[in-house]
N, C-alpha and C positions, 0 to 999 in steps of 0.2 A: 502455640502458634506465635512464630517469630514476628517481630515487628516488619523485617525485611519482607518476609511473604506477603503480610497484610498489605504493605504499600504497593508491591508488585501487583497483587489482585486487585487493588482499587484503581491503579492506573490501567490494567488490563481491562476492566469492566468500562472505564471512561473512553477507552480507546474504542472498545466495542460499540458504544453508543454514537460516537462520531463517526467511526467507519460505516456504519449502517447507512447514513444520510447519502453517500455519495450516489450510491446507485439505487436507493430505495424508489425513487419516481420512476425508474426505467420499468417496472412492473405495474405503474399506474398511469401510463401514457394515455390510454383510451378515455379513462374516467377524466383525468385532467383536461384533455382536448374538449370533451363534451360538455363539461361544467363551464370552462373558460372561454368556449367558443373559439377555439383555435384548432388547427390540423394536429394530427398525431406527430407529424414531423417537426412541426412547430414547437408542441410541447417537449419534445426530445431535447430542444435546445436547452432546456433547464439543466440536463446533464452536462451539456457544453459549458455553459456558464459557471457551474459548480466547478469543472475541472479547471478552468482557466482562473479561477478565483483561487485554487489550489496553487496553481504553478506560479502565478505572479503575485497574488496578495500574500499567501503563506510566508515566503521569505522577507517580504517587506515588513510584514507584522512581526516577525521574528528579529529583523534587524531593529526596528524601532523600540521593541520591548526588551532588548538584550541586557540592559542593566537593571531591570527590575527583579525585585526577591521571587524566586521561583515558585513558592507556594502560592502567593497572591496572585502571579500571573496565570497560574495554572486554572485557579477558581475564575480569574476574570475571562480567560479564554473560553471556559466551559459556558458562563452567562453570556458571553456573545454568541455562542453556537444555539443556545437555547432560545435567545430572542430571534435569531434567524429562522430556527425551526417554528417558533411562534407565528412570525410574519407569514410564512408559508403555509402554516396551517389555515390561518385566518384570511389570506389574500383573496380580495373580491375581485382581482384582474390577473391576467396574465404578467403584467408589468411588475406588478407587487409580487407575485410568485418568484420572479427572477431576481427581484431585490432580497428576498427572503433567502433565496438560494445562494446569493453572492455573499451576504452578511454571514452565513454559516460556513462558506467556504474559506472565508478569511482566518477563521480560527482553526480549519482543519489541519493544515501543514504545521503551523506554528504549534497547535497543542500536541500533535503526535511527536514533533522532534522534541517538545519540551519533555514530554512523557518518556521518551527513550533516553535522553539525557539524565534526568531524574533517576531512572530505573538504574543506569550504570552507577550513579553516585552512592547508592545504598547496598551495594555489593563489592566484594573482593575483585581487583582487577582481573583475576582469570576466571571470573564468572561473567564478564560482559556480555558475552554472546548469549548465554542462557538468559541472561536479564532482558537483552532485547528481544530474543525469540518469545519469551513469557509475555511481555506487553504487547508486542505485535501480533500474538496469536488472537488477541481481541479483534484486530481487523479481519484475519481469516474467518473467526467464527461470524462476524457480521455478514461477510459474504455468504457463508455456509448456511446460517440461520436467520440472521436479522432480515435480510433483502427479502427472502421467500416469505417469511411470516409477516412482513410488513405489506407485500403484495395479497396474501391471503386476507388480512385485515381490511385492506383497501376495498377489496372484491365485496365484502359483506357490510361494511360500515362506511364506505365512502372513501375517496382518496386523501380527504383532510384528516381523517382519522389516525393514520399511521405518524403523520407530523405531530400531532396532538399528543401522541404517547411519547414520542421521541422529545419532545419539549419537556414533557414531566420526567422522562429518564435522566434527561441531561441535568435539570435542576436536582434531582436526587444525587446524580454524581457529584454536583458542587457540595452538597452537604456531605457526602461520604469522603471526599477528599479534603474538606475542610478539617474532619476529625482525623483523617489517618496520615495525611502527609506530614512529615517532620518539617519544622521550620528551618529554613536555610537561609543564609545572608545573601543580599544581592551580589551577584557575581562582580569581580574586579575589573572585569574586561569592559572596554568601552565598544561603542559601535565600530571605530576604525578597527579594533582588534578583530572583530568578527568579519569585516569586510577584508581584511588583510589574509585571513585564514581562508576564507571561502575562494580568494583568487589564487591561492597557491597552486602550483601545477599539478601535485599528487591530488589535491582535493577535486579540482577541475576534472581531471582524469577518472577520478572515482566516480563522480557525478554522471559523466559521459557514458561510463561503463554501465550504470544503473539505466539511463535512460535507452541506450542502444540494445543492451542485453535483454532488457523487460520487454522491449517492442516486438522481439520474436515471439514471446509468449503471448502477447496480445494479439498478434496477428492472427494465430490460430484459435485461441479460446474465444475471441469475441464471435466467431462465426462456427464454432463447435457444434452447436445444436444443429444447423441445417447440414453441416457435413455428416453428422451421425444418422440423421434421418435420411438424406439424399443418397449417400454414398454407401453407409453401411447397412441402411434397412432397418433400423431401429424405430419403435413407434415413439410417439411423442411422451408417453408414460415412461417408457424405458430410458430415454434420454434424461428425463428429470432424475431417475434413480441414478444414473451415470454422472449427472452433475453433482450430486449429492457425494458420491464416492470421489469425485474430483476434489470437492472441498474437505472431505475427511482427510484425503491424502496430502491435502496442502496444509491442513492443520498439523499433521505428524511431521511432515517434511520441514515445516518451518522450526518446530521444537528441536528435531534432531540436528538441524544444521545450525542452530544456536550452540549446542552442546559440542558439536564438531569444531565449530569455530574458536570455542575456548581452546582447543588443542592445537589447531593449526588454522589460522585465518587464510593463509594463501592457498593451501591445498583444498580447504572447503570451497572457496570462491571458485578455484578452477575446475573442481571436481563437478560443482553444480552447472557450470557453464558447458562443460564437456559433455555432462550426462543430457542437458536440454539440448545442445546441438545434435546429439545422437538419436533422441527420440522425435524431435521435430522432423529430422530427416527421415525417420522411418515411417511417420504418421500417414503419408499419402499411399504407402503399400500396406500399412497395418489396417487401415480402415475398411478395406474391401472384404476383410473376413471378420465377422463379430466377435469372437473370441480374443482375437488379437487387437481388435478395436478397444475393447474393455481394457487389455492390458496397457495400452498405450494411454488411454486416458487417466488411469491409475499412477503411471509412472509420470506423466506431466504433472498431474496434481502435486505428486510428491515433489517435484522438483521447482515448479513455478514460484511458490512461495519460500522455497528454501533459499532464495536470493537475499530475502530481506534481512536477515541477521548478520551474514558475512559482509554484505555491501554498507549496510549502516555502521558495521564494525569498522570497516575500511575508513569510513570518515572519520569516526571516533579516533582511530588511530593517528590520523594526519592532523586532527583539528586542534588538538592540546588542550588549552584552558578556555578556548572560545569556540565551542561546537555547536551552539544552537542554531546560529544561521546556516551553517554547512550541512547540518542534519535536516533542517527544514527544506534546504534547496534540494536534498536529495529525495526527500519524500515528493516535492514536485517532479523530480526527474522521473519517478515511477509513474506519475500520471501523464506526463509528457511522453514517456515510452508507450503508455497504455493509448494514448490518442494517436500518436504516429503509427503503431503497428495496427491499430483499428482502421485507419485510413487508408493505409497501404493494402491492408487486407482486403477492403472494400473495393480497390481497383482491381484486385486480382480475381475477386468473386464477380464483378460486374463483367470481366473479360471471359467469364465461363470457366475459370480454372479453380473452382472451389476446392477441389481435391488436392491441390498442389500449393495450398498456402503455406504448408509445414516446410516445403523446400526452402521458400523465401525466409520464414521464421528461422531456420537453421543458420542461413548466412547471417542474419543479425545477431543470433547468439554466438555465432563463431567469432564474429566482430568484437562482441562482449568479452569472449574468452582472451582474443588477442590483447584487447586493452588492458586486461589483468596484469600482463606481463611488463606493462608500463608502470601500472600503478605498484604493483609488487614485483620489482625485478629480481632475478634470481641473484643471491650472492654467495660467494664462497664459503664453504664451511668454516673456514679459519676466522673469517671475519664476522659471520653471523651471530646472533644469540641463540639462545635455545631453540626458537623457533625461527623460520625464514620469513617472518612478517616485519613490516616497517615499524619501528618503535614509535610511540607518541611523540608528536613534535611539541616543542614547548613554546 
C-alpha cells in the first residue's frame, strides 16, 4: 500500500468526521429544543451559526495561519474541531451550544481547504482532480451515512451522544494524521501573497461560479423530500431510500468528475453545469411520474457533487503557490450557495410553487455555466497547451 494512498485515505476520513458535523444537528432539532427549552425553529439556528462560521471564519482562520507548517496546522485544526464538538456535547444551555457550533465551524473550511491542498501536494500534477475528489468523497459520505447514523444514535441515546462520538472520532483523526501525514516545511508564502491571490479576477470569478452554480442545486435539494411526497406521491420510507440513492450517486459523480477533470478541466466544469441546468429544468415535469422522478433524483445526485473537484481544481489552477485562502474561500462559497439557494427556494415554496423550484435552480446553474466561460475563456488551438485550461498562476 503506497504512502500516497494512505495519506489520501487519512485525509478523506478526517474530512468525513468534519463534514458530518455541519448538518448533524438537523436530525436532532426536536430533542435539542426540548432539552434546552427552545423552539425547534430556534434550535435550527445552530445550523445557521455553523454555516456563517464556515463562510466568514474559515477564510479568516486560513489567512491567519497561512504561514504555519501544514502538518501541525492540520492537527491543530482537528483539535479545535474536537473542542467545539465537546462543548456542543456538554452544553448546559442553548447559548453554549451555539458557542460549540461556532468553534467547530471555524476549523471546518480551513481544514477542508488544507486537506485539499495537502492532497494535491502528494500526487503528480496530472492527478490533481482525482486527489481532490478522493478527499472530498469524505464529505459526500458524511452526508450519505454520517448524518443519518448520527440522527439514529440521537434518537436512541439522546442528542448529546452523536456529538460525543464526533469528539472521539476527531481525536482519533488527530492521532491518525499525526502518524500518516508527511512532514512539510512551512509555506514560503506570506499573508499578503494569499490575499493577493484570492483577489485575482480569475479566482474571484471561480468563487462566484461556485456560489451561483451550487445555489441552483441547493434550491431543489433542500425541498426535495416534500417535492417527492406531495407531487410524486412517494411515501416517507420511499423518499428515504431515494435520498440514499441520491447520496450514492453523489459519491460516484464526485469520483468520476475528479478523473475527468484530470483530462480536461474546462470540459468537465462546463459539462457538469450544462447537465445540471438540463436536469433541473426537467425536474418539475419529471416528478409527476414516479419512474421519471427516480431517474431525475439519481441524475441530480450524480451531478450535484460532481462540481466539487473541477471547481476546486479551477481555484488551484489560478492560485499558484498561495492556494490555502482561496480554496478556503471556495469552500465557504459552497456554503453560501447552499444558504442562498435554500432561502430563495423557501420563498418559492411559500408562494405555493414547490413543483417549480427546479426552473429557478436551472437559471442559477445556467448562470454558473456562463461564468465558467469567463473563468476558462476559449483560446485558439494555436496558442493553447494540450488542454484548453488555464495554467497555474505563479
